[in-house]
N, CA, C and O atoms as a GROMACS GRO file, in nm:
protein
  340
    1MET      N    1   2.765   1.503  -0.462
    1MET     CA    2   2.666   1.446  -0.460
    1MET      C    3   2.561   1.420  -0.340
    1MET      O    4   2.564   1.317  -0.272
    2SER      N    5   2.450   1.548  -0.318
    2SER     CA    6   2.401   1.549  -0.200
    2SER      C    7   2.353   1.371  -0.121
    2SER      O    8   2.375   1.263  -0.176
    3PRO      N    9   2.284   1.390   0.017
    3PRO     CA   10   2.318   1.230   0.058
    3PRO      C   11   2.099   1.202   0.050
    3PRO      O   12   2.031   1.102   0.078
    4LYS      N   13   2.051   1.365  -0.008
    4LYS     CA   14   1.878   1.363  -0.052
    4LYS      C   15   1.877   1.321  -0.206
    4LYS      O   16   1.772   1.267  -0.240
    5ASN      N   17   1.959   1.332  -0.293
    5ASN     CA   18   1.959   1.348  -0.443
    5ASN      C   19   2.063   1.128  -0.384
    5ASN      O   20   2.082   1.039  -0.466
    6ARG      N   21   2.087   1.124  -0.286
    6ARG     CA   22   2.168   0.960  -0.378
    6ARG      C   23   2.064   0.932  -0.326
    6ARG      O   24   1.982   0.930  -0.416
    7ARG      N   25   2.009   0.904  -0.219
    7ARG     CA   26   1.906   0.802  -0.178
    7ARG      C   27   1.845   0.846  -0.344
    7ARG      O   28   1.895   0.776  -0.431
    8ALA      N   29   1.752   0.944  -0.391
    8ALA     CA   30   1.682   0.920  -0.488
    8ALA      C   31   1.711   0.844  -0.533
    8ALA      O   32   1.630   0.751  -0.541
    9VAL      N   33   1.859   0.828  -0.602
    9VAL     CA   34   1.881   0.784  -0.729
    9VAL      C   35   1.909   0.632  -0.734
    9VAL      O   36   1.900   0.533  -0.807
   10ARG      N   37   1.956   0.683  -0.584
   10ARG     CA   38   1.941   0.520  -0.486
   10ARG      C   39   1.821   0.367  -0.511
   10ARG      O   40   1.821   0.247  -0.540
   11THR      N   41   1.716   0.503  -0.469
   11THR     CA   42   1.571   0.474  -0.482
   11THR      C   43   1.540   0.340  -0.648
   11THR      O   44   1.537   0.220  -0.675
   12ALA      N   45   1.525   0.494  -0.718
   12ALA     CA   46   1.550   0.439  -0.813
   12ALA      C   47   1.509   0.384  -0.877
   12ALA      O   48   1.400   0.342  -0.917
   13LEU      N   49   1.730   0.380  -0.909
   13LEU     CA   50   1.846   0.232  -0.923
   13LEU      C   51   1.785   0.036  -0.833
   13LEU      O   52   1.833  -0.075  -0.855
   14GLN      N   53   1.684   0.071  -0.750
   14GLN     CA   54   1.615  -0.025  -0.646
   14GLN      C   55   1.488  -0.047  -0.743
   14GLN      O   56   1.505  -0.157  -0.797
   15THR      N   57   1.385   0.004  -0.780
   15THR     CA   58   1.275   0.015  -0.820
   15THR      C   59   1.296  -0.080  -0.964
   15THR      O   60   1.214  -0.170  -0.985
   16PHE      N   61   1.420  -0.053  -1.069
   16PHE     CA   62   1.499  -0.125  -1.175
   16PHE      C   63   1.509  -0.197  -1.147
   16PHE      O   64   1.441  -0.290  -1.190
   17ALA      N   65   1.613  -0.217  -1.040
   17ALA     CA   66   1.631  -0.378  -1.105
   17ALA      C   67   1.540  -0.438  -0.984
   17ALA      O   68   1.583  -0.529  -0.913
   18ALA      N   69   1.431  -0.389  -0.968
   18ALA     CA   70   1.251  -0.514  -0.895
   18ALA      C   71   1.240  -0.517  -1.009
   18ALA      O   72   1.196  -0.626  -1.045
   19VAL      N   73   1.257  -0.458  -1.078
   19VAL     CA   74   1.184  -0.471  -1.213
   19VAL      C   75   1.272  -0.543  -1.328
   19VAL      O   76   1.221  -0.593  -1.428
   20VAL      N   77   1.360  -0.541  -1.310
   20VAL     CA   78   1.452  -0.647  -1.432
   20VAL      C   79   1.451  -0.785  -1.377
   20VAL      O   80   1.514  -0.877  -1.428
   21ALA      N   81   1.381  -0.795  -1.276
   21ALA     CA   82   1.440  -0.987  -1.234
   21ALA      C   83   1.307  -0.961  -1.266
   21ALA      O   84   1.272  -1.068  -1.214
   22ILE      N   85   1.146  -0.889  -1.326
   22ILE     CA   86   1.008  -0.948  -1.328
   22ILE      C   87   1.096  -0.987  -1.545
   22ILE      O   88   1.064  -1.096  -1.594
   23VAL      N   89   1.139  -0.942  -1.585
   23VAL     CA   90   1.105  -0.900  -1.732
   23VAL      C   91   1.137  -1.017  -1.734
   23VAL      O   92   1.024  -1.063  -1.753
   24PRO      N   93   1.237  -1.150  -1.728
   24PRO     CA   94   1.197  -1.279  -1.761
   24PRO      C   95   1.035  -1.370  -1.757
   24PRO      O   96   0.978  -1.413  -1.857
   25ALA      N   97   1.008  -1.376  -1.677
   25ALA     CA   98   0.893  -1.458  -1.601
   25ALA      C   99   0.738  -1.301  -1.761
   25ALA      O  100   0.639  -1.310  -1.833
   26LEU      N  101   0.796  -1.241  -1.733
   26LEU     CA  102   0.732  -1.092  -1.798
   26LEU      C  103   0.714  -1.141  -2.014
   26LEU      O  104   0.642  -1.106  -2.109
   27ALA      N  105   0.823  -1.230  -1.991
   27ALA     CA  106   0.933  -1.245  -2.152
   27ALA      C  107   0.814  -1.339  -2.195
   27ALA      O  108   0.781  -1.340  -2.314
   28ALA      N  109   0.741  -1.424  -2.095
   28ALA     CA  110   0.779  -1.604  -2.206
   28ALA      C  111   0.614  -1.508  -2.157
   28ALA      O  112   0.597  -1.415  -2.236
   29VAL      N  113   0.552  -1.512  -2.096
   29VAL     CA  114   0.396  -1.435  -2.042
   29VAL      C  115   0.369  -1.401  -2.229
   29VAL      O  116   0.352  -1.492  -2.310
   30VAL      N  117   0.371  -1.274  -2.259
   30VAL     CA  118   0.464  -1.214  -2.346
   30VAL      C  119   0.491  -1.241  -2.436
   30VAL      O  120   0.480  -1.162  -2.530
   31ALA      N  121   0.538  -1.363  -2.449
   31ALA     CA  122   0.538  -1.510  -2.564
   31ALA      C  123   0.444  -1.519  -2.654
   31ALA      O  124   0.425  -1.496  -2.774
   32ASP      N  125   0.354  -1.589  -2.492
   32ASP     CA  126   0.271  -1.705  -2.549
   32ASP      C  127   0.080  -1.648  -2.589
   32ASP      O  128  -0.024  -1.711  -2.610
   33SER      N  129   0.123  -1.458  -2.583
   33SER     CA  130   0.053  -1.376  -2.647
   33SER      C  131   0.065  -1.306  -2.815
   33SER      O  132   0.154  -1.362  -2.880
   34ASP      N  133   0.014  -1.229  -2.868
   34ASP     CA  134   0.035  -1.214  -2.994
   34ASP      C  135  -0.008  -1.054  -2.909
   34ASP      O  136   0.065  -0.957  -2.888
   35ALA      N  137  -0.166  -1.075  -2.871
   35ALA     CA  138  -0.181  -0.896  -2.790
   35ALA      C  139  -0.064  -0.794  -2.679
   35ALA      O  140  -0.026  -0.678  -2.673
   36LEU      N  141  -0.037  -0.951  -2.587
   36LEU     CA  142   0.024  -0.900  -2.560
   36LEU      C  143   0.190  -0.847  -2.583
   36LEU      O  144   0.251  -0.757  -2.526
   37ALA      N  145   0.221  -0.916  -2.660
   37ALA     CA  146   0.351  -0.878  -2.698
   37ALA      C  147   0.318  -0.748  -2.816
   37ALA      O  148   0.402  -0.670  -2.860
   38ALA      N  149   0.170  -0.754  -2.851
   38ALA     CA  150   0.186  -0.555  -2.910
   38ALA      C  151   0.169  -0.459  -2.833
   38ALA      O  152   0.151  -0.343  -2.869
   39ALA      N  153   0.176  -0.523  -2.651
   39ALA     CA  154   0.150  -0.406  -2.579
   39ALA      C  155   0.333  -0.424  -2.512
   39ALA      O  156   0.400  -0.328  -2.473
   40ALA      N  157   0.366  -0.532  -2.514
   40ALA     CA  158   0.508  -0.477  -2.448
   40ALA      C  159   0.628  -0.411  -2.503
   40ALA      O  160   0.739  -0.448  -2.464
   41PRO      N  161   0.609  -0.271  -2.634
   41PRO     CA  162   0.731  -0.157  -2.557
   41PRO      C  163   0.596  -0.024  -2.433
   41PRO      O  164   0.615   0.068  -2.353
   42TRP      N  165   0.505  -0.080  -2.475
   42TRP     CA  166   0.452  -0.024  -2.320
   42TRP      C  167   0.544  -0.038  -2.256
   42TRP      O  168   0.649   0.027  -2.259
   43ALA      N  169   0.511  -0.148  -2.172
   43ALA     CA  170   0.553  -0.196  -2.024
   43ALA      C  171   0.617  -0.181  -2.049
   43ALA      O  172   0.642  -0.080  -1.983
   44ILE      N  173   0.756  -0.208  -2.149
   44ILE     CA  174   0.911  -0.181  -2.046
   44ILE      C  175   0.915   0.048  -2.073
   44ILE      O  176   1.018   0.115  -2.072
   45THR      N  177   0.782   0.098  -2.090
   45THR     CA  178   0.819   0.278  -2.066
   45THR      C  179   0.758   0.293  -1.928
   45THR      O  180   0.784   0.377  -1.842
   46ALA      N  181   0.658   0.178  -1.925
   46ALA     CA  182   0.614   0.169  -1.797
   46ALA      C  183   0.670   0.106  -1.684
   46ALA      O  184   0.634   0.093  -1.567
   47ALA      N  185   0.772   0.070  -1.751
   47ALA     CA  186   0.892  -0.003  -1.568
   47ALA      C  187   0.941   0.163  -1.564
   47ALA      O  188   0.906   0.237  -1.472
   48ALA      N  189   1.033   0.212  -1.684
   48ALA     CA  190   1.126   0.245  -1.713
   48ALA      C  191   1.098   0.386  -1.622
   48ALA      O  192   1.187   0.436  -1.554
   49THR      N  193   0.954   0.445  -1.630
   49THR     CA  194   0.967   0.517  -1.553
   49THR      C  195   0.887   0.520  -1.378
   49THR      O  196   0.884   0.614  -1.299
   50ALA      N  197   0.839   0.403  -1.365
   50ALA     CA  198   0.816   0.325  -1.253
   50ALA      C  199   0.921   0.338  -1.209
   50ALA      O  200   0.926   0.293  -1.094
   51ALA      N  201   1.046   0.394  -1.255
   51ALA     CA  202   1.168   0.380  -1.197
   51ALA      C  203   1.233   0.562  -1.175
   51ALA      O  204   1.333   0.617  -1.127
   52GLY      N  205   1.108   0.600  -1.243
   52GLY     CA  206   1.164   0.734  -1.216
   52GLY      C  207   1.090   0.804  -1.157
   52GLY      O  208   1.104   0.887  -1.067
   53VAL      N  209   0.999   0.762  -1.219
   53VAL     CA  210   0.847   0.829  -1.028
   53VAL      C  211   0.954   0.761  -0.877
   53VAL      O  212   0.976   0.835  -0.782
   54ALA      N  213   0.980   0.688  -0.879
   54ALA     CA  214   1.038   0.644  -0.761
   54ALA      C  215   1.107   0.665  -0.736
   54ALA      O  216   1.150   0.622  -0.629
   55GLY      N  217   1.193   0.768  -0.829
   55GLY     CA  218   1.321   0.843  -0.760
   55GLY      C  219   1.294   0.952  -0.724
   55GLY      O  220   1.351   1.021  -0.639
   56VAL      N  221   1.186   0.981  -0.802
   56VAL     CA  222   1.132   1.146  -0.794
   56VAL      C  223   1.023   1.191  -0.654
   56VAL      O  224   1.001   1.301  -0.602
   57VAL      N  225   0.969   1.044  -0.624
   57VAL     CA  226   0.894   1.030  -0.533
   57VAL      C  227   0.998   1.042  -0.387
   57VAL      O  228   0.971   1.115  -0.291
   58ALA      N  229   1.085   0.979  -0.394
   58ALA     CA  230   1.220   0.945  -0.305
   58ALA      C  231   1.275   1.066  -0.238
   58ALA      O  232   1.300   1.080  -0.118
   59ARG      N  233   1.297   1.181  -0.365
   59ARG     CA  234   1.361   1.307  -0.267
   59ARG      C  235   1.297   1.384  -0.309
   59ARG      O  236   1.334   1.493  -0.354
   60PHE      N  237   1.151   1.329  -0.300
   60PHE     CA  238   1.026   1.475  -0.219
   60PHE      C  239   1.058   1.403  -0.118
   60PHE      O  240   1.180   1.417  -0.108
   61MET      N  241   1.022   1.335  -0.036
   61MET     CA  242   1.005   1.209   0.040
   61MET      C  243   1.112   1.283   0.190
   61MET      O  244   1.053   1.317   0.293
   62SER      N  245   1.305   1.302   0.174
   62SER     CA  246   1.337   1.344   0.160
   62SER      C  247   1.325   1.528   0.197
   62SER      O  248   1.397   1.596   0.269
   63ALA      N  249   1.238   1.557   0.139
   63ALA     CA  250   1.227   1.741   0.151
   63ALA      C  251   1.224   1.742   0.431
   63ALA      O  252   1.140   1.684   0.499
   64PRO      N  253   1.312   1.804   0.470
   64PRO     CA  254   1.263   1.825   0.560
   64PRO      C  255   1.129   1.849   0.642
   64PRO      O  256   1.130   1.823   0.762
   65ALA      N  257   0.959   1.920   0.552
   65ALA     CA  258   0.887   1.936   0.635
   65ALA      C  259   0.807   1.713   0.600
   65ALA      O  260   0.725   1.656   0.673
   66PHE      N  261   0.869   1.660   0.485
   66PHE     CA  262   0.755   1.548   0.496
   66PHE      C  263   0.864   1.397   0.586
   66PHE      O  264   0.823   1.283   0.603
   67GLU      N  265   1.014   1.456   0.630
   67GLU     CA  266   1.096   1.377   0.699
   67GLU      C  267   0.971   1.426   0.820
   67GLU      O  268   0.871   1.358   0.847
   68SER      N  269   1.013   1.582   0.893
   68SER     CA  270   0.919   1.565   1.046
   68SER      C  271   0.785   1.479   1.020
   68SER      O  272   0.753   1.431   1.129
   69LEU      N  273   0.670   1.428   0.894
   69LEU     CA  274   0.591   1.442   0.831
   69LEU      C  275   0.588   1.276   0.960
   69LEU      O  276   0.529   1.240   1.061
   70LEU      N  277   0.738   1.204   0.826
   70LEU     CA  278   0.770   1.032   0.863
   70LEU      C  279   0.793   0.971   1.002
   70LEU      O  280   0.760   0.854   1.019
   71ASP      N  281   0.834   1.025   1.076
   71ASP     CA  282   0.884   1.064   1.201
   71ASP      C  283   0.810   1.025   1.310
   71ASP      O  284   0.828   0.933   1.390
   72ARG      N  285   0.684   1.148   1.295
   72ARG     CA  286   0.586   1.163   1.400
   72ARG      C  287   0.489   0.993   1.365
   72ARG      O  288   0.395   0.966   1.439
   73PHE      N  289   0.524   0.906   1.260
   73PHE     CA  290   0.554   0.790   1.216
   73PHE      C  291   0.623   0.675   1.276
   73PHE      O  292   0.626   0.590   1.187
   74GLY      N  293   0.651   0.653   1.329
   74GLY     CA  294   0.803   0.644   1.374
   74GLY      C  295   0.902   0.610   1.167
   74GLY      O  296   0.985   0.523   1.146
   75LEU      N  297   0.867   0.678   1.099
   75LEU     CA  298   0.865   0.656   0.930
   75LEU      C  299   0.960   0.724   0.916
   75LEU      O  300   0.991   0.743   0.798
   76GLY      N  301   1.061   0.799   1.037
   76GLY     CA  302   1.186   0.897   0.931
   76GLY      C  303   1.298   0.865   0.933
   76GLY      O  304   1.312   0.771   1.011
   77LEU      N  305   1.362   0.887   0.900
   77LEU     CA  306   1.544   0.804   0.903
   77LEU      C  307   1.651   0.855   0.988
   77LEU      O  308   1.620   0.961   1.042
   78VAL      N  309   1.750   0.817   1.013
   78VAL     CA  310   1.807   0.812   1.142
   78VAL      C  311   1.930   0.823   1.037
   78VAL      O  312   1.965   0.728   0.967
   79ASP      N  313   1.986   0.941   1.032
   79ASP     CA  314   2.125   1.011   0.998
   79ASP      C  315   2.248   0.921   1.087
   79ASP      O  316   2.316   0.823   1.056
   80GLU      N  317   2.244   0.963   1.149
   80GLU     CA  318   2.305   0.947   1.271
   80GLU      C  319   2.324   0.865   1.403
   80GLU      O  320   2.255   0.887   1.503
   81GLU      N  321   2.438   0.752   1.398
   81GLU     CA  322   2.378   0.652   1.455
   81GLU      C  323   2.365   0.734   1.645
   81GLU      O  324   2.405   0.843   1.687
   82LYS      N  325   2.291   0.619   1.716
   82LYS     CA  326   2.329   0.731   1.813
   82LYS      C  327   2.407   0.648   1.986
   82LYS      O  328   2.325   0.585   2.053
   83PRO      N  329   2.508   0.651   2.025
   83PRO     CA  330   2.609   0.627   2.123
   83PRO      C  331   2.550   0.453   2.173
   83PRO      O  332   2.438   0.478   2.217
   84SER      N  333   2.567   0.327   2.183
   84SER     CA  334   2.440   0.319   2.282
   84SER      C  335   2.483   0.300   2.420
   84SER      O  336   2.598   0.257   2.434
   85PRO      N  337   2.417   0.323   2.520
   85PRO     CA  338   2.440   0.341   2.695
   85PRO      C  339   2.516   0.257   2.773
   85PRO      O  340   2.526   0.277   2.894
   0.00000   0.00000   0.00000
């Protein structure tokens, strides 16, 4: 797997993990409301979609043109460690 694809997958997994971390709190809120319980499947779909979109955005951001734009703002990735003087 290429480093760019690996970064995209890693970002999607990180987003998914963040969503999973808040699921217990959301489940408690949903349990108290019938209207929210009806919307729960939509919320789960939205969370899964958010993780997928995050992966796609990460893959897009790893493109050389976008990476050079990020470098201009000091936000680019460093692929190789520079030796300390």
